[in-house]
C-alpha positions in Angstrom: 88.8 87.9 85.6 91.0 85.0 84.8 88.6 84.7 81.1 90.0 87.5 79.0 93.3 88.9 78.7 93.7 92.3 79.8 96.4 93.1 76.8 95.3 93.8 73.3 95.6 91.2 70.3 98.7 90.6 68.9 100.8 92.0 72.6 103.8 90.6 73.7 105.4 90.7 76.6 109.3 91.0 76.9 111.6 87.8 77.5 112.6 87.7 80.7 110.4 89.4 82.4 107.8 88.9 85.6 104.3 88.7 84.5 102.1 88.9 88.0 98.4 87.7 87.3 96.5 88.4 90.7 93.7 85.7 89.5 94.4 82.7 91.7 91.8 80.7 89.5 92.1 79.6 87.2 95.7 79.3 87.5 96.4 79.6 83.7 95.1 82.6 82.5 95.4 83.9 78.9 97.4 86.5 80.4 99.5 84.0 81.5 99.5 81.9 78.3 100.7 85.0 76.7 103.3 85.5 79.0 104.6 82.0 78.4 104.3 82.4 74.5 106.7 85.3 74.9 109.3 83.9 77.1 107.9 85.7 80.2 107.7 84.1 83.9 104.4 83.9 84.8 103.1 83.5 88.1 99.4 83.3 89.5 98.1 85.0 92.6 97.4 82.2 94.7 100.3 82.5 96.9 99.5 86.1 97.4 96.1 84.9 98.5 97.6 82.5 101.0 100.3 85.5 102.5 97.6 87.8 102.8 95.2 85.6 104.4 98.5 84.3 106.9 98.1 88.4 107.8 94.7 89.1 108.6 95.1 86.1 110.4 98.3 87.6 112.4 96.3 91.1 112.5 92.7 89.4 113.9 94.6 86.8 116.6 97.8 88.1 117.3 99.4 84.8 116.2 101.2 83.3 113.0 99.6 80.7 111.2 101.1 77.2 111.7 103.5 76.3 109.1 101.3 73.2 108.4 97.9 74.8 108.1 99.8 77.3 105.1 100.9 74.4 103.2 96.8 73.0 103.1 95.7 76.2 102.2 98.4 76.3 99.2 97.6 72.3 98.4 93.5 73.3 98.7 94.3 75.9 95.9 96.7 74.0 93.8 94.9 70.8 93.7 97.7 68.8 95.5 
């Protein structure tokens, strides 16, 4: 949900581990904050969301999403 952590209070993650949160907004969730504090690498779900949309477009329209359109979608998600 991006508001609460799925882990119990006091939990730690392994240093160097990858913590992947499927939530894409907010970009910094409590889970990803815990990852950063533990020395793990955090990744939000924005890239997966864009990749899934591109895959769906390919299935429905039998064409690749232009790179520029993917770039605009990613920029909109990340507020750039």
